[in-house]
PAVO-640730 format. One record per residue: residue number from 1; x negated, y, z negated of N, C-alpha, C in turn; residue in one letter. Coordinates in Angstrom, 3 decimals. Example, Ala and Ser with C-alpha at 12.3 -4.5 7.8 and 13.67 -1.06 7.14 Angstrom:
BEGIN
{1; {-13.190; -5.690; -7.800}; {-12.300; -4.500; -7.800}; {-13.200; -3.300; -7.800}; 'A'}
{2; {-12.850; -2.250; -7.080}; {-13.670; -1.060; -7.140}; {-12.900; 0.030; -7.870}; 'S'}
//
This chain:
BEGIN
{1; {-68.012; 78.646; -246.091}; {-67.888; 77.771; -247.212}; {-66.669; 76.668; -246.942}; 'M'}
{2; {-65.865; 77.077; -246.042}; {-64.754; 76.123; -245.510}; {-65.446; 75.021; -244.719}; 'K'}
{3; {-66.346; 75.217; -243.833}; {-67.029; 74.497; -242.959}; {-67.908; 73.563; -243.815}; 'K'}
{4; {-68.456; 74.123; -244.798}; {-69.347; 73.077; -245.725}; {-68.516; 72.127; -246.392}; 'M'}
{5; {-67.287; 72.496; -246.966}; {-66.374; 71.714; -247.695}; {-65.988; 70.588; -246.744}; 'L'}
{6; {-65.622; 70.827; -245.543}; {-65.179; 70.007; -244.508}; {-66.261; 68.921; -244.285}; 'V'}
{7; {-67.463; 69.517; -244.020}; {-68.793; 68.493; -243.741}; {-68.771; 67.555; -244.915}; 'A'}
{8; {-68.720; 68.033; -246.200}; {-68.929; 67.300; -247.270}; {-67.967; 66.205; -247.515}; 'L'}
{9; {-66.722; 66.535; -247.211}; {-65.476; 65.634; -247.100}; {-65.780; 64.517; -245.919}; 'M'}
{10; {-66.278; 64.975; -244.979}; {-66.543; 64.023; -243.896}; {-67.612; 63.050; -244.257}; 'G'}
{11; {-68.709; 63.544; -244.940}; {-69.867; 62.660; -245.194}; {-69.294; 61.619; -246.270}; 'M'}
{12; {-68.488; 62.048; -247.274}; {-67.946; 61.282; -248.374}; {-67.081; 60.178; -247.761}; 'F'}
{13; {-66.224; 60.561; -246.826}; {-65.422; 59.383; -246.047}; {-66.413; 58.408; -245.391}; 'L'}
{14; {-67.404; 58.821; -244.792}; {-68.356; 58.030; -244.069}; {-69.018; 57.126; -245.128}; 'L'}
{15; {-69.443; 57.559; -246.171}; {-69.944; 56.779; -247.286}; {-69.085; 55.681; -247.850}; 'V'}
{16; {-67.760; 56.060; -248.182}; {-66.968; 55.265; -248.600}; {-66.574; 54.042; -247.453}; 'I'}
{17; {-66.523; 54.451; -246.211}; {-66.007; 53.514; -245.300}; {-67.267; 52.611; -245.044}; 'L'}
{18; {-68.522; 53.074; -245.202}; {-69.750; 52.440; -244.916}; {-69.958; 51.448; -245.906}; 'G'}
{19; {-69.389; 51.641; -247.171}; {-69.616; 50.705; -248.443}; {-68.624; 49.774; -248.545}; 'C'}
{20; {-67.764; 49.420; -247.369}; {-66.827; 48.409; -247.390}; {-65.471; 48.889; -247.792}; 'G'}
{21; {-65.184; 50.266; -247.828}; {-63.905; 50.732; -248.117}; {-62.832; 50.481; -247.019}; 'G'}
{22; {-63.395; 50.007; -245.834}; {-62.371; 49.806; -244.761}; {-61.584; 48.694; -244.918}; 'G'}
{23; {-62.008; 47.700; -245.698}; {-61.229; 46.438; -246.019}; {-60.965; 45.461; -244.792}; 'G'}
{24; {-61.759; 45.772; -243.673}; {-61.398; 44.831; -242.469}; {-62.361; 43.666; -242.487}; 'E'}
{25; {-63.477; 43.631; -243.258}; {-64.388; 42.580; -243.107}; {-64.215; 41.809; -244.498}; 'E'}
{26; {-64.191; 40.469; -244.291}; {-63.964; 39.639; -245.722}; {-65.399; 38.994; -245.848}; 'K'}
{27; {-65.674; 38.864; -247.164}; {-66.964; 38.156; -247.488}; {-66.863; 36.686; -247.177}; 'A'}
{28; {-68.131; 36.174; -246.604}; {-68.184; 34.844; -246.115}; {-69.083; 34.204; -247.173}; 'Q'}
{29; {-68.806; 32.829; -247.635}; {-69.683; 32.294; -248.476}; {-70.984; 32.098; -247.810}; 'P'}
{30; {-72.125; 32.036; -248.807}; {-73.486; 32.005; -248.221}; {-73.535; 30.483; -247.699}; 'A'}
{31; {-74.257; 30.356; -246.740}; {-74.521; 28.850; -245.983}; {-75.612; 28.138; -246.723}; 'A'}
{32; {-75.370; 27.038; -247.046}; {-76.507; 26.191; -247.726}; {-77.641; 26.015; -246.790}; 'K'}
{33; {-78.833; 26.343; -247.221}; {-79.952; 26.020; -246.377}; {-80.137; 24.507; -246.283}; 'A'}
{34; {-80.515; 24.165; -244.892}; {-80.835; 22.799; -244.570}; {-81.826; 22.205; -245.567}; 'E'}
{35; {-81.558; 21.008; -246.053}; {-82.448; 20.312; -246.886}; {-82.284; 20.611; -248.256}; 'G'}
{36; {-81.230; 21.433; -248.750}; {-80.978; 21.732; -250.088}; {-80.106; 20.702; -250.770}; 'T'}
{37; {-79.530; 19.852; -250.195}; {-78.485; 18.868; -250.849}; {-78.912; 17.493; -250.367}; 'Q'}
{38; {-78.639; 16.656; -251.151}; {-78.798; 15.172; -250.877}; {-77.692; 14.289; -251.704}; 'A'}
{39; {-77.771; 13.056; -251.206}; {-76.782; 12.119; -252.006}; {-77.316; 10.752; -252.090}; 'E'}
{40; {-76.849; 9.988; -253.041}; {-77.085; 8.594; -253.117}; {-76.008; 7.652; -253.633}; 'A'}
{41; {-76.088; 6.544; -253.020}; {-74.861; 5.608; -253.464}; {-75.687; 4.408; -253.995}; 'T'}
{42; {-75.330; 4.160; -255.408}; {-76.021; 3.215; -256.208}; {-75.276; 1.980; -256.109}; 'L'}
{43; {-76.106; 0.877; -256.105}; {-75.466; -0.650; -255.991}; {-76.133; -1.397; -257.024}; 'I'}
{44; {-75.406; -2.401; -257.616}; {-75.820; -3.441; -258.535}; {-76.610; -4.391; -258.086}; 'D'}
{45; {-77.184; -5.474; -258.809}; {-77.727; -6.470; -258.338}; {-77.084; -7.436; -257.201}; 'S'}
{46; {-75.786; -7.340; -257.297}; {-74.983; -8.131; -256.420}; {-74.604; -7.402; -255.162}; 'Q'}
{47; {-75.082; -6.157; -255.094}; {-74.716; -5.273; -253.944}; {-73.465; -4.493; -254.081}; 'G'}
{48; {-72.810; -4.482; -255.134}; {-71.531; -3.701; -255.372}; {-71.945; -2.280; -255.640}; 'N'}
{49; {-71.087; -1.464; -255.210}; {-71.348; -0.074; -255.387}; {-70.934; 0.315; -256.801}; 'E'}
{50; {-71.757; 0.882; -257.663}; {-71.594; 1.111; -259.073}; {-71.785; 2.726; -259.357}; 'V'}
{51; {-72.180; 3.598; -258.320}; {-72.352; 5.003; -258.739}; {-72.497; 5.728; -257.476}; 'G'}
{52; {-72.257; 7.081; -257.601}; {-72.493; 8.068; -256.510}; {-73.209; 9.293; -257.207}; 'Q'}
{53; {-74.062; 9.775; -256.535}; {-74.874; 10.873; -256.909}; {-74.844; 12.117; -255.867}; 'A'}
{54; {-74.711; 13.192; -256.208}; {-75.108; 14.460; -255.263}; {-76.218; 15.100; -255.941}; 'T'}
{55; {-77.238; 15.509; -255.123}; {-78.325; 16.285; -255.605}; {-78.438; 17.647; -254.924}; 'L'}
{56; {-78.774; 18.733; -255.639}; {-78.731; 20.070; -255.212}; {-79.909; 20.695; -255.451}; 'E'}
{57; {-80.674; 21.470; -254.673}; {-81.847; 22.146; -254.945}; {-81.354; 23.449; -255.743}; 'E'}
{58; {-81.944; 23.864; -256.849}; {-81.624; 24.919; -257.542}; {-82.966; 25.734; -257.952}; 'T'}
{59; {-82.822; 26.948; -258.631}; {-84.103; 27.649; -258.984}; {-84.919; 26.859; -259.987}; 'A'}
{60; {-84.084; 26.009; -260.720}; {-84.761; 25.320; -261.823}; {-85.181; 23.852; -261.489}; 'K'}
{61; {-85.146; 23.691; -260.254}; {-85.365; 22.218; -260.034}; {-84.118; 21.382; -259.221}; 'G'}
{62; {-84.052; 20.221; -259.171}; {-82.899; 19.638; -258.602}; {-81.920; 19.070; -259.512}; 'V'}
{63; {-80.514; 19.532; -259.316}; {-79.468; 19.168; -260.101}; {-78.809; 17.957; -259.617}; 'K'}
{64; {-78.719; 16.926; -260.442}; {-78.202; 15.703; -260.162}; {-76.878; 15.590; -260.701}; 'I'}
{65; {-75.688; 15.342; -259.981}; {-74.331; 14.937; -260.583}; {-74.259; 13.692; -260.269}; 'N'}
{66; {-74.084; 12.800; -261.380}; {-73.936; 11.241; -261.251}; {-72.783; 10.918; -261.793}; 'L'}
{67; {-71.937; 9.901; -261.064}; {-70.832; 9.295; -261.747}; {-71.076; 7.817; -261.408}; 'T'}
{68; {-70.944; 6.974; -262.489}; {-70.965; 5.546; -262.482}; {-69.769; 4.774; -262.841}; 'V'}
{69; {-69.659; 3.555; -262.524}; {-68.638; 2.729; -262.887}; {-69.266; 1.249; -262.951}; 'K'}
{70; {-68.419; 0.395; -263.818}; {-68.800; -1.062; -263.871}; {-70.062; -1.287; -264.284}; 'N'}
{71; {-70.643; -0.437; -265.145}; {-72.126; -0.850; -265.756}; {-71.987; -1.337; -267.152}; 'L'}
{72; {-72.934; -1.910; -267.778}; {-72.870; -2.152; -269.018}; {-72.641; -1.033; -270.157}; 'P'}
{73; {-71.954; -0.994; -271.055}; {-71.857; 0.243; -271.941}; {-73.177; 0.322; -272.774}; 'P'}
{74; {-73.379; 1.558; -273.063}; {-74.646; 1.950; -274.047}; {-75.674; 2.897; -273.083}; 'G'}
{75; {-76.694; 2.985; -273.789}; {-77.715; 3.805; -273.344}; {-78.656; 3.160; -272.282}; 'E'}
{76; {-78.899; 4.016; -271.155}; {-79.646; 3.288; -270.093}; {-80.757; 4.476; -269.618}; 'H'}
{77; {-81.966; 3.958; -269.320}; {-83.046; 4.753; -268.600}; {-82.399; 5.119; -267.202}; 'A'}
{78; {-82.751; 6.351; -266.843}; {-82.278; 6.864; -265.365}; {-83.604; 7.635; -264.856}; 'F'}
{79; {-84.099; 6.958; -263.751}; {-85.313; 7.593; -263.112}; {-85.267; 7.787; -261.647}; 'H'}
{80; {-86.150; 8.717; -261.076}; {-86.340; 8.584; -259.682}; {-87.628; 7.804; -259.401}; 'I'}
{81; {-87.286; 6.855; -258.457}; {-88.384; 5.978; -258.044}; {-88.988; 6.408; -256.552}; 'H'}
{82; {-90.214; 5.872; -256.372}; {-91.099; 6.321; -255.288}; {-90.637; 5.840; -253.797}; 'E'}
{83; {-89.853; 5.013; -253.706}; {-89.608; 4.373; -252.370}; {-87.841; 4.433; -252.211}; 'K'}
{84; {-87.355; 4.574; -250.953}; {-85.938; 4.704; -250.809}; {-85.748; 3.304; -250.215}; 'A'}
{85; {-86.044; 2.317; -250.930}; {-85.696; 0.910; -250.709}; {-85.013; 0.346; -251.786}; 'V'}
{86; {-83.796; -0.117; -251.681}; {-83.232; -0.848; -252.811}; {-82.569; -2.165; -252.561}; 'C'}
{87; {-83.437; -3.123; -252.625}; {-82.938; -4.640; -252.241}; {-82.778; -5.303; -253.471}; 'E'}
{88; {-81.549; -5.764; -253.502}; {-81.180; -6.453; -254.807}; {-81.826; -7.899; -254.732}; 'P'}
{89; {-81.928; -8.605; -255.810}; {-81.318; -8.482; -257.027}; {-82.090; -7.674; -258.106}; 'P'}
{90; {-83.480; -7.421; -257.769}; {-84.390; -6.812; -258.744}; {-84.841; -5.376; -258.475}; 'D'}
{91; {-84.532; -4.851; -257.262}; {-84.989; -3.624; -256.881}; {-86.369; -3.094; -257.011}; 'F'}
{92; {-87.174; -4.231; -256.969}; {-88.582; -3.884; -257.021}; {-89.124; -3.143; -255.850}; 'K'}
{93; {-88.353; -3.334; -254.764}; {-88.679; -2.694; -253.454}; {-88.767; -1.199; -253.590}; 'T'}
{94; {-88.146; -0.475; -254.663}; {-88.222; 0.819; -254.785}; {-89.493; 1.368; -255.665}; 'A'}
{95; {-90.446; 0.401; -255.762}; {-91.748; 0.808; -256.317}; {-91.506; 1.341; -257.770}; 'G'}
{96; {-92.612; 2.131; -258.115}; {-92.526; 2.639; -259.520}; {-91.886; 4.024; -259.622}; 'G'}
{97; {-92.075; 4.715; -260.796}; {-91.400; 6.029; -260.919}; {-92.230; 7.058; -259.862}; 'H'}
{98; {-91.411; 8.090; -259.462}; {-92.046; 8.964; -258.428}; {-92.966; 9.798; -259.357}; 'F'}
{99; {-94.146; 9.797; -259.076}; {-95.196; 10.503; -259.846}; {-96.239; 11.175; -258.941}; 'N'}
{100; {-95.949; 12.084; -258.131}; {-96.812; 12.907; -257.386}; {-97.964; 13.576; -257.789}; 'P'}
{101; {-98.018; 13.784; -259.268}; {-98.829; 14.718; -259.925}; {-99.891; 13.679; -260.817}; 'F'}
{102; {-99.578; 12.463; -260.631}; {-100.536; 11.399; -261.412}; {-100.467; 11.677; -263.067}; 'N'}
{103; {-99.329; 11.802; -263.490}; {-99.102; 11.930; -264.993}; {-98.822; 10.706; -265.632}; 'K'}
{104; {-98.837; 10.524; -266.889}; {-98.390; 9.273; -267.556}; {-96.921; 9.249; -267.695}; 'E'}
{105; {-96.295; 8.236; -268.072}; {-94.818; 8.285; -268.246}; {-94.364; 8.975; -269.587}; 'H'}
{106; {-93.139; 9.544; -269.382}; {-92.597; 9.658; -270.764}; {-92.291; 11.331; -270.898}; 'G'}
{107; {-90.972; 11.716; -271.094}; {-90.756; 13.265; -271.410}; {-91.297; 13.665; -272.632}; 'L'}
{108; {-91.594; 12.652; -273.616}; {-92.356; 13.101; -274.834}; {-93.742; 12.668; -274.910}; 'D'}
{109; {-94.289; 12.201; -273.669}; {-95.707; 11.952; -273.721}; {-96.549; 13.146; -273.367}; 'N'}
{110; {-97.625; 13.508; -274.247}; {-98.451; 14.619; -274.024}; {-99.228; 14.572; -272.804}; 'P'}
{111; {-99.326; 13.394; -272.147}; {-100.030; 13.202; -270.898}; {-99.047; 13.090; -269.637}; 'K'}
{112; {-97.839; 13.421; -269.928}; {-96.842; 13.173; -269.020}; {-95.969; 14.490; -268.732}; 'G'}
{113; {-94.893; 14.356; -268.188}; {-94.116; 13.097; -267.533}; {-94.358; 12.958; -266.166}; 'P'}
{114; {-93.933; 11.721; -265.723}; {-93.856; 11.561; -264.291}; {-92.722; 12.443; -263.738}; 'H'}
{115; {-92.862; 12.983; -262.472}; {-91.687; 13.741; -261.881}; {-90.469; 13.182; -261.888}; 'A'}
{116; {-90.451; 11.913; -261.799}; {-89.154; 11.169; -261.769}; {-88.498; 10.661; -263.220}; 'G'}
{117; {-89.306; 11.141; -264.251}; {-88.799; 10.765; -265.569}; {-87.640; 11.670; -265.806}; 'D'}
{118; {-86.388; 11.080; -266.284}; {-85.124; 11.907; -266.420}; {-84.639; 11.486; -267.868}; 'L'}
{119; {-83.788; 12.203; -268.533}; {-83.186; 11.724; -269.676}; {-82.396; 10.560; -269.604}; 'P'}
{120; {-82.135; 9.870; -270.658}; {-81.260; 8.611; -270.576}; {-79.839; 8.885; -270.493}; 'N'}
{121; {-79.055; 8.030; -269.882}; {-77.620; 8.203; -269.801}; {-76.975; 7.288; -270.690}; 'I'}
{122; {-75.776; 7.622; -271.262}; {-74.864; 6.630; -272.018}; {-73.632; 6.396; -271.326}; 'T'}
{123; {-73.499; 5.186; -271.065}; {-72.387; 4.691; -270.404}; {-71.302; 4.357; -271.346}; 'V'}
{124; {-70.034; 4.770; -271.074}; {-68.899; 4.575; -272.029}; {-68.496; 3.153; -271.927}; 'G'}
{125; {-67.611; 2.768; -273.079}; {-67.165; 1.494; -273.317}; {-66.452; 0.903; -272.186}; 'Q'}
{126; {-65.906; 1.804; -271.378}; {-65.251; 1.199; -270.057}; {-66.207; 0.970; -268.872}; 'D'}
{127; {-67.435; 1.186; -269.146}; {-68.507; 0.977; -267.999}; {-68.679; 2.263; -267.164}; 'G'}
{128; {-68.034; 3.486; -267.535}; {-68.071; 4.470; -266.599}; {-68.759; 5.728; -267.250}; 'S'}
{129; {-69.162; 6.608; -266.558}; {-69.785; 7.986; -267.126}; {-69.838; 8.954; -265.964}; 'G'}
{130; {-69.944; 10.182; -266.378}; {-70.246; 11.280; -265.520}; {-71.397; 12.150; -266.209}; 'T'}
{131; {-72.322; 12.544; -265.303}; {-73.542; 13.284; -265.922}; {-74.000; 14.333; -264.982}; 'Y'}
{132; {-74.505; 15.361; -265.476}; {-75.050; 16.511; -264.851}; {-76.506; 16.472; -265.397}; 'E'}
{133; {-77.512; 16.269; -264.679}; {-78.934; 16.140; -265.120}; {-79.759; 16.934; -264.149}; 'I'}
{134; {-80.764; 17.768; -264.818}; {-81.801; 18.615; -264.308}; {-83.001; 17.861; -264.118}; 'M'}
{135; {-83.545; 17.688; -262.883}; {-84.886; 17.222; -262.559}; {-85.772; 18.360; -262.199}; 'A'}
{136; {-86.558; 19.033; -263.221}; {-87.218; 20.166; -263.045}; {-88.510; 19.976; -262.378}; 'P'}
{137; {-89.070; 18.922; -262.196}; {-90.531; 18.814; -261.578}; {-90.249; 18.078; -259.972}; 'L'}
{138; {-89.195; 18.157; -259.338}; {-89.052; 17.771; -258.047}; {-88.258; 18.718; -257.176}; 'V'}
{139; {-88.273; 18.576; -255.950}; {-87.674; 19.552; -254.965}; {-87.041; 18.730; -253.831}; 'T'}
{140; {-86.102; 19.359; -253.260}; {-85.614; 18.679; -251.842}; {-86.118; 19.332; -250.796}; 'L'}
{141; {-87.052; 20.326; -250.907}; {-87.699; 20.893; -249.800}; {-88.922; 20.080; -249.087}; 'K'}
{142; {-88.691; 20.033; -247.835}; {-89.530; 19.076; -247.192}; {-91.117; 19.676; -247.185}; 'A'}
{143; {-91.974; 18.805; -247.024}; {-93.471; 19.234; -246.966}; {-94.085; 19.540; -248.426}; 'G'}
{144; {-93.148; 19.582; -249.529}; {-93.884; 19.849; -250.722}; {-94.341; 18.539; -251.339}; 'E'}
{145; {-95.528; 18.513; -252.132}; {-95.973; 17.420; -252.763}; {-94.914; 16.816; -253.601}; 'K'}
{146; {-94.040; 17.417; -254.242}; {-93.063; 16.734; -255.050}; {-91.665; 16.613; -254.626}; 'N'}
{147; {-91.619; 16.659; -253.093}; {-90.331; 16.558; -252.435}; {-89.734; 15.097; -252.540}; 'S'}
{148; {-88.563; 15.019; -252.713}; {-88.031; 13.613; -252.775}; {-87.853; 13.044; -251.383}; 'L'}
{149; {-88.228; 13.979; -250.411}; {-88.229; 13.446; -248.940}; {-89.568; 13.210; -248.315}; 'F'}
{150; {-90.475; 12.801; -249.371}; {-91.818; 12.597; -248.919}; {-91.752; 11.265; -248.002}; 'H'}
{151; {-92.662; 10.904; -247.232}; {-92.682; 9.619; -246.269}; {-92.436; 8.451; -247.303}; 'P'}
{152; {-91.375; 7.722; -246.784}; {-90.965; 6.566; -247.643}; {-89.751; 6.874; -248.434}; 'G'}
{153; {-89.508; 8.134; -248.640}; {-88.435; 8.514; -249.564}; {-88.355; 8.241; -250.984}; 'G'}
{154; {-87.244; 8.357; -251.545}; {-87.165; 7.974; -252.959}; {-85.816; 7.495; -253.393}; 'T'}
{155; {-85.667; 6.947; -254.540}; {-84.396; 6.365; -254.955}; {-83.921; 6.695; -256.460}; 'A'}
{156; {-82.736; 6.725; -256.756}; {-82.231; 6.752; -258.127}; {-82.267; 5.352; -258.573}; 'L'}
{157; {-82.540; 5.327; -260.041}; {-82.579; 3.860; -260.690}; {-82.123; 4.052; -261.924}; 'M'}
{158; {-81.163; 2.950; -262.293}; {-80.844; 2.925; -263.816}; {-81.327; 1.495; -264.374}; 'I'}
{159; {-81.826; 1.573; -265.468}; {-82.423; 0.300; -266.189}; {-81.388; -0.062; -267.222}; 'H'}
{160; {-81.471; -1.406; -267.650}; {-80.837; -2.060; -268.681}; {-80.990; -1.409; -269.967}; 'I'}
{161; {-82.119; -0.856; -270.304}; {-82.220; -0.464; -271.705}; {-82.645; 1.116; -271.658}; 'K'}
{162; {-82.619; 1.705; -272.773}; {-82.999; 3.184; -272.718}; {-84.499; 3.405; -272.577}; 'P'}
{163; {-85.006; 4.308; -272.166}; {-86.338; 4.819; -272.043}; {-86.832; 5.317; -273.326}; 'D'}
{164; {-87.978; 4.811; -273.741}; {-88.426; 5.318; -274.961}; {-89.094; 6.691; -274.966}; 'D'}
{165; {-89.431; 7.142; -273.561}; {-89.814; 8.488; -273.394}; {-91.376; 8.646; -273.723}; 'N'}
{166; {-92.093; 7.562; -273.917}; {-93.720; 7.634; -274.241}; {-94.288; 6.400; -273.520}; 'V'}
{167; {-93.869; 5.168; -273.544}; {-94.591; 4.092; -272.962}; {-94.844; 4.158; -271.612}; 'T'}
{168; {-96.249; 4.014; -271.335}; {-96.563; 4.010; -269.758}; {-96.476; 2.693; -269.431}; 'D'}
{169; {-96.018; 2.274; -268.163}; {-95.705; 3.097; -267.096}; {-94.167; 3.489; -266.991}; 'P'}
{170; {-93.344; 2.690; -267.779}; {-91.906; 2.809; -267.445}; {-91.028; 2.820; -268.754}; 'A'}
{171; {-91.616; 3.241; -269.875}; {-90.671; 3.593; -271.061}; {-90.142; 2.406; -271.552}; 'G'}
{172; {-90.420; 1.128; -271.520}; {-89.943; -0.053; -272.005}; {-88.509; -0.114; -271.619}; 'A'}
{173; {-87.967; 0.289; -270.453}; {-86.659; 0.376; -270.127}; {-86.026; -0.735; -269.542}; 'A'}
{174; {-86.914; -2.047; -269.481}; {-86.461; -3.292; -268.973}; {-85.911; -3.346; -267.552}; 'G'}
{175; {-84.992; -4.279; -267.235}; {-84.639; -4.628; -265.817}; {-83.919; -3.370; -265.105}; 'A'}
{176; {-84.225; -3.411; -263.850}; {-83.593; -2.518; -263.059}; {-82.131; -2.939; -262.703}; 'R'}
{177; {-80.958; -2.342; -263.091}; {-79.647; -2.746; -262.875}; {-78.765; -1.963; -261.570}; 'I'}
{178; {-79.257; -0.983; -261.445}; {-78.586; -0.148; -260.326}; {-79.573; 0.748; -259.606}; 'A'}
{179; {-79.405; 0.773; -258.277}; {-80.386; 1.621; -257.324}; {-79.646; 2.177; -256.056}; 'C'}
{180; {-80.254; 3.428; -255.780}; {-79.565; 4.003; -254.797}; {-80.647; 4.994; -253.935}; 'G'}
{181; {-80.886; 4.649; -252.642}; {-81.704; 5.450; -251.909}; {-81.236; 7.088; -251.920}; 'P'}
{182; {-82.030; 7.925; -251.818}; {-81.600; 9.387; -251.885}; {-81.707; 9.840; -250.342}; 'I'}
{183; {-80.740; 10.340; -249.787}; {-80.510; 10.640; -248.268}; {-80.307; 12.046; -248.216}; 'N'}
{184; {-80.668; 12.773; -247.280}; {-80.310; 14.217; -246.923}; {-78.770; 14.080; -246.440}; 'K'}
{185; {-78.089; 15.236; -247.021}; {-76.845; 15.460; -246.970}; {-76.415; 16.318; -245.831}; 'K'}
//
């Protein structure tokens, strides 16, 4: 009986020490998988920096954290465009909205949306704002049809007017006022 009690206590100690009871090892943060983060610097039509964005792959799509400054106050359309080329003053080099699934434009369009259609942003009276926006129809994973790193890349775009979320192809959002190519981080 005494030998069995000693054996049970020994196994109990092994189980406790094996489950981290030793306290010698410290937990390490999980490393970010390559290609799960990106960034963009947005410029205005004069080439001045007006925004910074970080993008991160999540289980629900790509989370975009955007900070802007020196923009006109009010509501503005915010989209992902199909090319990573932002030549001022009109940013037409960025092409149209990122649309790998060939949908119509608009978050409220029954035949849409484009993968690059995002909610409008509202810039404060001081010309600045900070936003967290989910882009559920895109990924940062290479090789996927909806990857923001497809050949030619993609860009973030801010328009002068709000997106009406239904009018194809661009939501009647007006001129492009800020653009930033999306780059791997």
